[in-house]
KOLMAR-889297 format. One record per residue (C-alpha): residue number from 1; residue in one letter; chain; x negated, y negated, z. Coordinates in nm, 3 decimals. Layout:
<recs>
+-----+-----+-------+---------+---------+---------+
:   n : res : chain :      c1 :      c2 :      c3 :
+-----+-----+-------+---------+---------+---------+
: NUM :   a :     A :       X :       Y :       Z :
...
+-----+-----+-------+---------+---------+---------+
</recs>
This chain:
<recs>
+-----+-----+-------+---------+---------+---------+
:   n : res : chain :      c1 :      c2 :      c3 :
+-----+-----+-------+---------+---------+---------+
:   1 :   m :     A :  -7.752 :  -9.752 :  11.015 :
:   2 :   a :     A :  -7.898 :  -9.490 :  11.260 :
:   3 :   r :     A :  -7.684 :  -9.159 :  11.261 :
:   4 :   a :     A :  -7.625 :  -9.004 :  11.581 :
:   5 :   y :     A :  -7.433 :  -8.668 :  11.635 :
:   6 :   d :     A :  -7.049 :  -8.681 :  11.617 :
:   7 :   d :     A :  -6.802 :  -8.450 :  11.774 :
:   8 :   d :     A :  -6.807 :  -8.230 :  11.487 :
:   9 :   m :     A :  -7.148 :  -8.148 :  11.480 :
:  10 :   v :     A :  -7.141 :  -8.058 :  11.873 :
:  11 :   d :     A :  -6.832 :  -7.874 :  11.769 :
:  12 :   t :     A :  -6.952 :  -7.669 :  11.491 :
:  13 :   a :     A :  -7.308 :  -7.602 :  11.651 :
:  14 :   i :     A :  -7.153 :  -7.461 :  12.014 :
:  15 :   a :     A :  -6.827 :  -7.313 :  11.888 :
:  16 :   p :     A :  -6.988 :  -7.030 :  11.693 :
:  17 :   a :     A :  -7.241 :  -6.971 :  11.966 :
:  18 :   a :     A :  -6.969 :  -6.948 :  12.218 :
:  19 :   a :     A :  -6.787 :  -6.670 :  11.999 :
:  20 :   q :     A :  -7.086 :  -6.477 :  11.959 :
:  21 :   a :     A :  -7.100 :  -6.454 :  12.333 :
:  22 :   p :     A :  -7.086 :  -6.069 :  12.446 :
:  23 :   a :     A :  -6.737 :  -5.984 :  12.599 :
:  24 :   s :     A :  -6.786 :  -5.650 :  12.714 :
:  25 :   a :     A :  -6.895 :  -5.679 :  13.077 :
:  26 :   s :     A :  -6.670 :  -5.906 :  13.257 :
:  27 :   e :     A :  -6.984 :  -6.126 :  13.390 :
:  28 :   d :     A :  -7.129 :  -6.176 :  13.063 :
:  29 :   a :     A :  -6.782 :  -6.270 :  12.889 :
:  30 :   v :     A :  -6.738 :  -6.644 :  12.829 :
:  31 :   d :     A :  -6.474 :  -6.814 :  13.018 :
:  32 :   p :     A :  -6.282 :  -7.035 :  12.757 :
:  33 :   d :     A :  -6.232 :  -7.307 :  12.995 :
:  34 :   s :     A :  -6.592 :  -7.312 :  13.091 :
:  35 :   a :     A :  -6.736 :  -7.342 :  12.703 :
:  36 :   t :     A :  -6.466 :  -7.611 :  12.669 :
:  37 :   r :     A :  -6.542 :  -7.803 :  12.977 :
:  38 :   v :     A :  -6.957 :  -7.779 :  12.872 :
:  39 :   l :     A :  -6.842 :  -7.878 :  12.499 :
:  40 :   r :     A :  -6.680 :  -8.191 :  12.653 :
:  41 :   r :     A :  -6.953 :  -8.271 :  12.864 :
:  42 :   f :     A :  -7.184 :  -8.249 :  12.543 :
:  43 :   r :     A :  -6.944 :  -8.495 :  12.379 :
:  44 :   v :     A :  -6.980 :  -8.713 :  12.644 :
:  45 :   v :     A :  -7.358 :  -8.728 :  12.629 :
:  46 :   f :     A :  -7.369 :  -8.763 :  12.267 :
:  47 :   n :     A :  -7.110 :  -9.026 :  12.235 :
:  48 :   a :     A :  -7.291 :  -9.202 :  12.519 :
:  49 :   v :     A :  -7.609 :  -9.199 :  12.305 :
:  50 :   k :     A :  -7.404 :  -9.303 :  11.989 :
:  51 :   a :     A :  -7.254 :  -9.555 :  12.140 :
:  52 :   h :     A :  -7.570 :  -9.688 :  12.276 :
:  53 :   f :     A :  -7.745 :  -9.704 :  11.936 :
:  54 :   q :     A :  -7.460 :  -9.871 :  11.792 :
:  55 :   q :     A :  -7.479 : -10.147 :  12.032 :
:  56 :   v :     A :  -7.875 : -10.192 :  11.976 :
:  57 :   e :     A :  -7.806 : -10.183 :  11.617 :
:  58 :   r :     A :  -7.525 : -10.449 :  11.647 :
:  59 :   r :     A :  -7.714 : -10.684 :  11.874 :
:  60 :   a :     A :  -8.044 : -10.642 :  11.753 :
:  61 :   g :     A :  -8.022 : -10.556 :  11.409 :
:  62 :   i :     A :  -8.258 : -10.282 :  11.382 :
:  63 :   g :     A :  -8.210 :  -9.917 :  11.477 :
:  64 :   g :     A :  -8.297 :  -9.755 :  11.808 :
:  65 :   a :     A :  -8.591 :  -9.603 :  11.726 :
:  66 :   q :     A :  -8.754 :  -9.919 :  11.589 :
:  67 :   v :     A :  -8.656 : -10.126 :  11.907 :
:  68 :   w :     A :  -8.825 :  -9.869 :  12.115 :
:  69 :   a :     A :  -9.155 :  -9.859 :  11.901 :
:  70 :   l :     A :  -9.158 : -10.234 :  11.897 :
:  71 :   s :     A :  -9.098 : -10.240 :  12.283 :
:  72 :   l :     A :  -9.396 : -10.026 :  12.325 :
:  73 :   i :     A :  -9.612 : -10.232 :  12.083 :
:  74 :   a :     A :  -9.482 : -10.529 :  12.265 :
:  75 :   d :     A :  -9.578 : -10.389 :  12.610 :
:  76 :   r :     A :  -9.931 : -10.247 :  12.482 :
:  77 :   p :     A : -10.090 : -10.498 :  12.251 :
:  78 :   e :     A : -10.361 : -10.351 :  12.048 :
:  79 :   i :     A : -10.170 :  -9.989 :  12.032 :
:  80 :   g :     A : -10.231 :  -9.762 :  11.776 :
:  81 :   v :     A :  -9.989 :  -9.558 :  11.539 :
:  82 :   g :     A : -10.118 :  -9.209 :  11.694 :
:  83 :   e :     A : -10.090 :  -9.324 :  12.056 :
:  84 :   l :     A :  -9.741 :  -9.475 :  11.969 :
:  85 :   a :     A :  -9.653 :  -9.137 :  11.835 :
:  86 :   r :     A :  -9.767 :  -8.973 :  12.173 :
:  87 :   s :     A :  -9.557 :  -9.221 :  12.368 :
:  88 :   m :     A :  -9.258 :  -9.170 :  12.184 :
:  89 :   d :     A :  -9.304 :  -8.786 :  12.169 :
:  90 :   i :     A :  -9.258 :  -8.829 :  11.783 :
:  91 :   h :     A :  -9.461 :  -8.693 :  11.474 :
:  92 :   q :     A :  -9.741 :  -8.931 :  11.371 :
:  93 :   t :     A :  -9.566 :  -8.940 :  11.029 :
:  94 :   t :     A :  -9.235 :  -9.054 :  11.183 :
:  95 :   a :     A :  -9.436 :  -9.316 :  11.371 :
:  96 :   s :     A :  -9.603 :  -9.446 :  11.061 :
:  97 :   n :     A :  -9.264 :  -9.493 :  10.902 :
:  98 :   l :     A :  -9.130 :  -9.685 :  11.206 :
:  99 :   v :     A :  -9.439 :  -9.903 :  11.194 :
: 100 :   k :     A :  -9.398 :  -9.970 :  10.828 :
: 101 :   a :     A :  -9.014 : -10.085 :  10.866 :
: 102 :   l :     A :  -9.148 : -10.307 :  11.181 :
: 103 :   m :     A :  -9.387 : -10.475 :  10.963 :
: 104 :   l :     A :  -9.156 : -10.525 :  10.630 :
: 105 :   a :     A :  -8.926 : -10.678 :  10.858 :
: 106 :   g :     A :  -9.181 : -10.903 :  10.990 :
: 107 :   l :     A :  -9.167 : -10.798 :  11.348 :
: 108 :   i :     A :  -9.525 : -10.679 :  11.397 :
: 109 :   e :     A :  -9.861 : -10.712 :  11.236 :
: 110 :   t :     A : -10.147 : -10.465 :  11.212 :
: 111 :   h :     A : -10.508 : -10.559 :  11.220 :
: 112 :   r :     A : -10.865 : -10.390 :  11.242 :
: 113 :   h :     A : -11.120 : -10.482 :  11.505 :
: 114 :   a :     A : -11.206 : -10.159 :  11.659 :
: 115 :   p :     A : -11.577 : -10.022 :  11.618 :
: 116 :   d :     A : -11.383 :  -9.757 :  11.377 :
: 117 :   r :     A : -11.230 :  -9.993 :  11.095 :
: 118 :   r :     A : -11.003 :  -9.677 :  11.014 :
: 119 :   t :     A : -10.799 :  -9.730 :  11.297 :
: 120 :   v :     A : -10.529 :  -9.977 :  11.306 :
: 121 :   q :     A : -10.389 : -10.191 :  11.623 :
: 122 :   l :     A : -10.065 : -10.312 :  11.639 :
: 123 :   r :     A :  -9.909 : -10.644 :  11.782 :
: 124 :   a :     A :  -9.558 : -10.781 :  11.824 :
: 125 :   l :     A :  -9.513 : -11.105 :  11.643 :
: 126 :   p :     A :  -9.268 : -11.366 :  11.786 :
: 127 :   a :     A :  -8.993 : -11.271 :  11.577 :
: 128 :   g :     A :  -9.004 : -10.925 :  11.708 :
: 129 :   l :     A :  -9.040 : -11.037 :  12.080 :
: 130 :   e :     A :  -8.693 : -11.204 :  11.989 :
: 131 :   v :     A :  -8.566 : -10.901 :  11.866 :
: 132 :   l :     A :  -8.641 : -10.746 :  12.170 :
: 133 :   k :     A :  -8.482 : -11.016 :  12.386 :
: 134 :   r :     A :  -8.141 : -10.952 :  12.221 :
: 135 :   a :     A :  -8.163 : -10.555 :  12.223 :
: 136 :   p :     A :  -7.981 : -10.406 :  12.480 :
: 137 :   g :     A :  -8.184 : -10.172 :  12.723 :
: 138 :   p :     A :  -8.323 :  -9.938 :  12.800 :
: 139 :   f :     A :  -8.529 :  -9.959 :  12.521 :
: 140 :   s :     A :  -8.614 :  -9.588 :  12.509 :
: 141 :   g :     A :  -8.245 :  -9.492 :  12.482 :
: 142 :   v :     A :  -7.993 :  -9.409 :  12.747 :
: 143 :   l :     A :  -8.047 :  -9.029 :  12.745 :
: 144 :   p :     A :  -8.454 :  -9.054 :  12.795 :
: 145 :   a :     A :  -8.380 :  -9.301 :  13.052 :
: 146 :   a :     A :  -8.146 :  -9.065 :  13.241 :
: 147 :   l :     A :  -8.353 :  -8.782 :  13.203 :
: 148 :   s :     A :  -8.629 :  -8.970 :  13.330 :
: 149 :   r :     A :  -8.432 :  -9.013 :  13.660 :
: 150 :   l :     A :  -8.323 :  -8.666 :  13.745 :
: 151 :   d :     A :  -8.561 :  -8.466 :  13.992 :
: 152 :   r :     A :  -8.776 :  -8.172 :  13.853 :
: 153 :   d :     A :  -8.568 :  -7.861 :  13.969 :
: 154 :   t :     A :  -8.280 :  -7.991 :  13.772 :
: 155 :   l :     A :  -8.500 :  -8.078 :  13.442 :
: 156 :   d :     A :  -8.612 :  -7.747 :  13.469 :
: 157 :   r :     A :  -8.292 :  -7.592 :  13.476 :
: 158 :   l :     A :  -8.187 :  -7.797 :  13.193 :
: 159 :   d :     A :  -8.463 :  -7.746 :  12.981 :
: 160 :   q :     A :  -8.419 :  -7.331 :  13.085 :
: 161 :   d :     A :  -8.035 :  -7.329 :  12.977 :
: 162 :   l :     A :  -8.081 :  -7.548 :  12.668 :
: 163 :   g :     A :  -8.341 :  -7.358 :  12.565 :
: 164 :   a :     A :  -8.077 :  -7.053 :  12.595 :
: 165 :   l :     A :  -7.830 :  -7.251 :  12.389 :
: 166 :   i :     A :  -8.103 :  -7.330 :  12.128 :
: 167 :   a :     A :  -8.189 :  -6.966 :  12.051 :
: 168 :   l :     A :  -7.782 :  -6.900 :  12.026 :
: 169 :   l :     A :  -7.800 :  -7.172 :  11.759 :
: 170 :   k :     A :  -8.086 :  -7.035 :  11.578 :
: 171 :   v :     A :  -8.198 :  -7.370 :  11.464 :
: 172 :   d :     A :  -8.523 :  -7.497 :  11.359 :
: 173 :   e :     A :  -8.688 :  -7.634 :  11.646 :
: 174 :   r :     A :  -8.919 :  -7.922 :  11.444 :
: 175 :   s :     A :  -8.642 :  -8.136 :  11.470 :
: 176 :   a :     A :  -8.737 :  -8.210 :  11.841 :
: 177 :   s :     A :  -8.979 :  -8.458 :  11.731 :
: 178 :   i :     A :  -8.732 :  -8.677 :  11.531 :
: 179 :   p :     A :  -8.576 :  -8.950 :  11.751 :
: 180 :   l :     A :  -8.204 :  -8.925 :  11.820 :
: 181 :   a :     A :  -8.164 :  -9.257 :  11.664 :
: 182 :   q :     A :  -8.270 :  -9.138 :  11.340 :
: 183 :   m :     A :  -8.045 :  -8.837 :  11.326 :
+-----+-----+-------+---------+---------+---------+
</recs>
């Protein structure tokens, strides 16, 4: 089963960062109520993501990242693994693993008919299309869908503010190319 974030992961990730905030200047001091409100908002977001992935897996029988990949393959017959990876903003190895799982489940097929016989094209099979009919949308997940509806200024502020939070957390940013549904 796909693993999404849970409250404990968010709590342990954010609480130490809040505790390390400078308290010397009153304008820089962390208001405990503000930190708690923001923590609660993270919980709401992560729990919405988690609930969506659970619903996807329950109704479709496969994980959220697999549903998203399958939907892209169904929408773009003959898509290659590299293009799939770019479309999902994931590492090519991750996309290859998704493709392998979808093939083993009998949901897609691969073939080579381009001039470069090394490249593989992907196509959804009827069983894969049936899975998509059962899967709740949005196929890309609720968070990417919501983010795509925000205006540019809001996205820029979120990017900057989340960048500051990530810096405080001192985490490896390579995890940015792993779909939330696989965490």
